MARBA-3410 file (N, C-alpha, C, O; in Angstrom, 1 decimal):
84
6.0,-10.8,4.1,5.9,-11.5,2.9,7.3,-11.4,2.2,7.9,-10.3,2.1 ~ 7.9,-12.5,1.8,9.1,-12.4,1.1,8.9,-11.8,-0.2,7.8,-11.8,-0.8 ~ 10.0,-11.2,-0.8,9.9,-10.4,-2.0,9.5,-11.3,-3.2,8.3,-11.5,-3.4 ~ 10.5,-11.8,-3.9,10.1,-12.6,-5.1,10.7,-14.0,-4.9,11.6,-14.3,-4.2 ~ 10.0,-14.9,-5.6,10.6,-16.3,-5.7,11.0,-16.4,-7.2,10.3,-15.9,-8.1
12.1,-17.2,-7.4,12.5,-17.3,-8.8,11.6,-18.3,-9.5,10.8,-19.0,-8.9 ~ 11.8,-18.3,-10.9,11.0,-19.3,-11.6,11.4,-20.7,-11.2,10.5,-21.5,-11.1 ~ 12.6,-20.9,-10.9,13.1,-22.3,-10.5,12.4,-22.7,-9.2,12.0,-23.9,-9.1 ~ 12.2,-21.8,-8.3,11.5,-22.1,-7.1,10.1,-22.4,-7.3,9.5,-23.3,-6.8 ~ 9.5,-21.6,-8.2,8.1,-21.7,-8.5,7.9,-23.1,-9.3,6.9,-23.8,-9.0
8.8,-23.4,-10.2,8.7,-24.6,-10.9,8.8,-25.8,-9.9,8.0,-26.8,-10.1 ~ 9.6,-25.8,-8.9,9.7,-26.8,-7.9,8.4,-27.0,-7.1,8.0,-28.1,-6.8 ~ 7.8,-25.8,-6.8,6.6,-25.9,-6.0,5.5,-26.5,-6.9,4.8,-27.4,-6.4 ~ 5.4,-26.1,-8.1,4.3,-26.7,-9.0,4.6,-28.2,-9.2,3.6,-29.0,-9.2 ~ 5.8,-28.6,-9.4,6.2,-30.0,-9.5,5.7,-30.8,-8.3,5.1,-31.9,-8.5
5.9,-30.2,-7.2,5.5,-30.9,-5.9,4.0,-31.0,-5.9,3.4,-32.0,-5.6 ~ 3.3,-29.9,-6.2,1.8,-29.8,-6.1,1.2,-30.8,-7.1,0.2,-31.5,-6.8 ~ 1.8,-30.9,-8.3,1.2,-31.7,-9.4,1.8,-33.2,-9.4,1.3,-34.0,-10.1 ~ 2.8,-33.4,-8.6,3.4,-34.8,-8.5,4.1,-35.2,-9.8,4.0,-36.3,-10.2 ~ 4.8,-34.2,-10.5,5.6,-34.5,-11.7,7.0,-34.0,-11.6,7.3,-33.2,-10.7
7.9,-34.4,-12.4,9.3,-33.9,-12.4,9.3,-32.5,-12.8,8.7,-32.1,-13.8 ~ 10.1,-31.7,-12.0,10.2,-30.3,-12.3,10.8,-30.0,-13.7,10.5,-29.1,-14.4 ~ 11.7,-30.9,-14.2,12.3,-30.7,-15.5,11.3,-30.7,-16.7,11.5,-30.2,-17.7 ~ 10.1,-31.3,-16.4,9.1,-31.3,-17.4,8.3,-30.0,-17.5,7.5,-29.8,-18.4 ~ 8.5,-29.2,-16.5,7.7,-27.9,-16.3,8.5,-26.8,-16.9,9.1,-26.0,-16.1
8.6,-26.6,-18.2,9.2,-25.5,-18.8,8.2,-24.3,-18.8,7.0,-24.6,-18.7 ~ 8.7,-23.1,-19.0,7.8,-22.0,-19.1,6.7,-22.1,-20.1,5.6,-21.6,-20.0 ~ 7.1,-22.7,-21.3,6.1,-22.8,-22.4,5.3,-24.0,-22.5,4.4,-24.1,-23.3 ~ 5.5,-25.0,-21.7,4.8,-26.3,-21.8,3.3,-26.0,-21.4,3.0,-25.4,-20.4 ~ 2.4,-26.5,-22.3,1.0,-26.5,-22.0,0.7,-27.6,-21.0,0.7,-28.7,-21.3
0.3,-27.1,-19.8,0.1,-28.1,-18.7,-1.0,-29.0,-19.0,-1.0,-30.2,-18.6 ~ -2.1,-28.5,-19.6,-3.2,-29.3,-19.9,-3.1,-30.3,-21.1,-3.3,-31.5,-21.1 ~ -2.6,-29.7,-22.2,-2.5,-30.5,-23.5,-1.2,-31.3,-23.6,-1.3,-32.5,-24.0 ~ -0.1,-30.8,-23.2,1.2,-31.5,-23.4,1.5,-32.4,-22.2,2.1,-33.5,-22.4 ~ 1.1,-32.0,-21.0,1.4,-32.9,-19.8,0.2,-33.7,-19.3,0.4,-34.6,-18.5
-0.9,-33.4,-19.8,-2.1,-34.1,-19.4,-2.6,-33.8,-18.0,-3.3,-34.6,-17.4 ~ -2.2,-32.6,-17.5,-2.7,-32.2,-16.2,-4.1,-31.8,-16.3,-4.5,-31.1,-17.2 ~ -5.0,-32.4,-15.4,-6.4,-32.0,-15.5,-6.6,-30.6,-14.9,-5.9,-30.2,-14.1 ~ -7.6,-29.9,-15.4,-7.9,-28.5,-15.0,-8.1,-28.4,-13.5,-7.8,-27.4,-12.9 ~ -8.7,-29.4,-12.9,-9.0,-29.4,-11.5,-7.7,-29.4,-10.7,-7.5,-28.7,-9.7
-6.7,-30.2,-11.1,-5.4,-30.3,-10.5,-4.7,-28.9,-10.6,-4.0,-28.5,-9.7 ~ -4.8,-28.3,-11.8,-4.2,-27.0,-12.0,-4.8,-25.9,-11.1,-4.1,-25.2,-10.5 ~ -6.1,-25.9,-11.0,-6.8,-25.0,-10.1,-6.4,-25.2,-8.7,-6.2,-24.3,-7.9 ~ -6.4,-26.5,-8.3,-6.0,-26.8,-6.9,-4.6,-26.3,-6.6,-4.3,-25.9,-5.5 ~ -3.7,-26.5,-7.5,-2.3,-26.0,-7.3,-2.3,-24.5,-7.1,-1.5,-24.0,-6.3
-3.1,-23.8,-7.9,-3.1,-22.3,-7.8,-3.8,-21.9,-6.4,-3.4,-20.9,-5.8 ~ -4.7,-22.7,-6.0,-5.3,-22.4,-4.7,-4.3,-22.7,-3.6,-4.2,-21.9,-2.6 ~ -3.5,-23.7,-3.7,-2.4,-23.9,-2.7,-1.4,-22.7,-2.7,-1.0,-22.3,-1.6 ~ -1.1,-22.2,-3.9,-0.2,-21.0,-3.9,-0.9,-19.8,-3.2,-0.2,-19.1,-2.4 ~ -2.2,-19.7,-3.4,-2.9,-18.6,-2.7,-2.8,-18.7,-1.2,-2.5,-17.8,-0.5
-3.0,-19.9,-0.7,-2.9,-20.2,0.7,-1.5,-19.9,1.3,-1.4,-19.3,2.3 ~ -0.6,-20.5,0.6,0.8,-20.5,1.1,1.4,-19.1,1.0,2.3,-18.7,1.8 ~ 1.0,-18.3,0.0,1.6,-17.0,-0.2,0.7,-15.8,0.0,1.0,-14.7,-0.3 ~ -0.5,-16.1,0.6,-1.5,-15.0,0.9,-1.7,-14.1,-0.2,-1.7,-12.9,-0.1 ~ -2.1,-14.7,-1.4,-2.4,-13.9,-2.5,-3.8,-14.4,-3.0,-4.3,-15.4,-2.5
-4.4,-13.7,-3.9,-5.7,-14.1,-4.5,-5.7,-13.9,-6.0,-5.7,-12.8,-6.5 ~ -5.7,-15.1,-6.7,-5.8,-15.0,-8.2,-7.2,-14.7,-8.5,-8.2,-15.0,-7.8 ~ -7.4,-14.0,-9.6,-8.8,-13.8,-10.1,-9.3,-15.1,-10.6,-8.5,-16.0,-11.0 ~ -10.6,-15.3,-10.6,-11.2,-16.6,-11.0,-10.8,-16.9,-12.5,-10.6,-18.0,-12.8 ~ -10.7,-15.8,-13.3,-10.3,-16.1,-14.7,-8.9,-16.6,-14.8,-8.6,-17.5,-15.6
-8.0,-16.1,-13.9,-6.6,-16.6,-13.9,-6.5,-18.1,-13.5,-5.7,-18.8,-14.1 ~ -7.4,-18.5,-12.6,-7.4,-19.9,-12.2,-7.7,-20.8,-13.3,-7.2,-21.9,-13.4 ~ -8.7,-20.4,-14.1,-9.2,-21.3,-15.1,-8.6,-21.1,-16.5,-8.6,-22.0,-17.4 ~ -8.0,-19.9,-16.7,-7.4,-19.6,-18.1,-6.0,-19.9,-18.2,-5.4,-19.9,-19.3 ~ -5.2,-20.0,-17.1,-3.8,-20.3,-17.1,-3.5,-21.6,-17.8,-4.1,-22.6,-17.3
-2.7,-21.7,-18.7,-2.4,-22.9,-19.4,-0.9,-23.3,-19.3,-0.6,-24.5,-19.3 ~ 0.0,-22.4,-19.3,1.4,-22.7,-19.2,2.0,-22.3,-17.8,1.4,-21.5,-17.1 ~ 3.1,-23.0,-17.5,3.7,-22.6,-16.2,4.3,-21.2,-16.3,4.2,-20.5,-15.2 ~ 4.7,-20.7,-17.4,5.1,-19.3,-17.6,4.0,-18.4,-17.3,4.2,-17.4,-16.6 ~ 2.8,-18.7,-17.8,1.7,-17.8,-17.5,1.3,-17.8,-16.0,1.1,-16.8,-15.4
1.4,-19.0,-15.4,1.1,-19.1,-14.0,2.1,-18.3,-13.1,1.7,-17.6,-12.2 ~ 3.4,-18.4,-13.5,4.4,-17.7,-12.8,4.2,-16.2,-13.0,4.3,-15.4,-12.0 ~ 3.9,-15.7,-14.2,3.7,-14.3,-14.4,2.5,-13.8,-13.5,2.6,-12.7,-12.9 ~ 1.4,-14.5,-13.5,0.3,-14.1,-12.7,0.6,-14.1,-11.2,0.3,-13.2,-10.5 ~ 1.3,-15.2,-10.8,1.7,-15.3,-9.4,2.6,-14.1,-9.0,2.4,-13.5,-8.0
3.6,-13.8,-9.8,4.5,-12.7,-9.5,3.7,-11.3,-9.5,4.0,-10.5,-8.6 ~ 2.8,-11.2,-10.4,2.0,-10.0,-10.4,1.2,-9.8,-9.1,1.2,-8.7,-8.5 ~ 0.5,-10.9,-8.7,-0.3,-10.8,-7.5,0.6,-10.6,-6.2,0.1,-10.0,-5.2 ~ 1.8,-11.1,-6.3,2.7,-11.0,-5.1,3.2,-9.5,-5.0,3.4,-9.0,-3.9 ~ 3.3,-8.8,-6.2,3.8,-7.4,-6.2,2.6,-6.4,-6.0,2.9,-5.3,-5.6
1.4,-6.8,-6.2,0.3,-5.9,-6.2,-0.5,-6.1,-4.9,-1.0,-7.2,-4.6 ~ -0.6,-5.0,-4.1,-1.3,-5.1,-2.9,-2.8,-5.4,-3.1,-3.4,-4.9,-4.1 ~ -3.4,-6.2,-2.2,-4.9,-6.5,-2.4,-5.7,-5.2,-2.3,-5.4,-4.3,-1.7 ~ -6.9,-5.3,-3.0,-7.8,-4.3,-2.9,-7.9,-3.5,-4.1,-8.6,-2.5,-4.2
END
């Protein structure tokens, strides 16, 4: 497993997953309210991250994450924390 990915790399991944410009994905933007991303698309993006990086978000994280900054923090946490 590679160590960390930067926020910019994470931003580019999410932009690809969601089909939007990376420049619109600031850490504080509310993905659901400000960008109109539907919750299913957001959950699917997080599931893609799980598959690609062999991590497991908690169910609450999948549905409660609202900003890209929150998603990145949770992603980084699960990448650093061993499963179990």
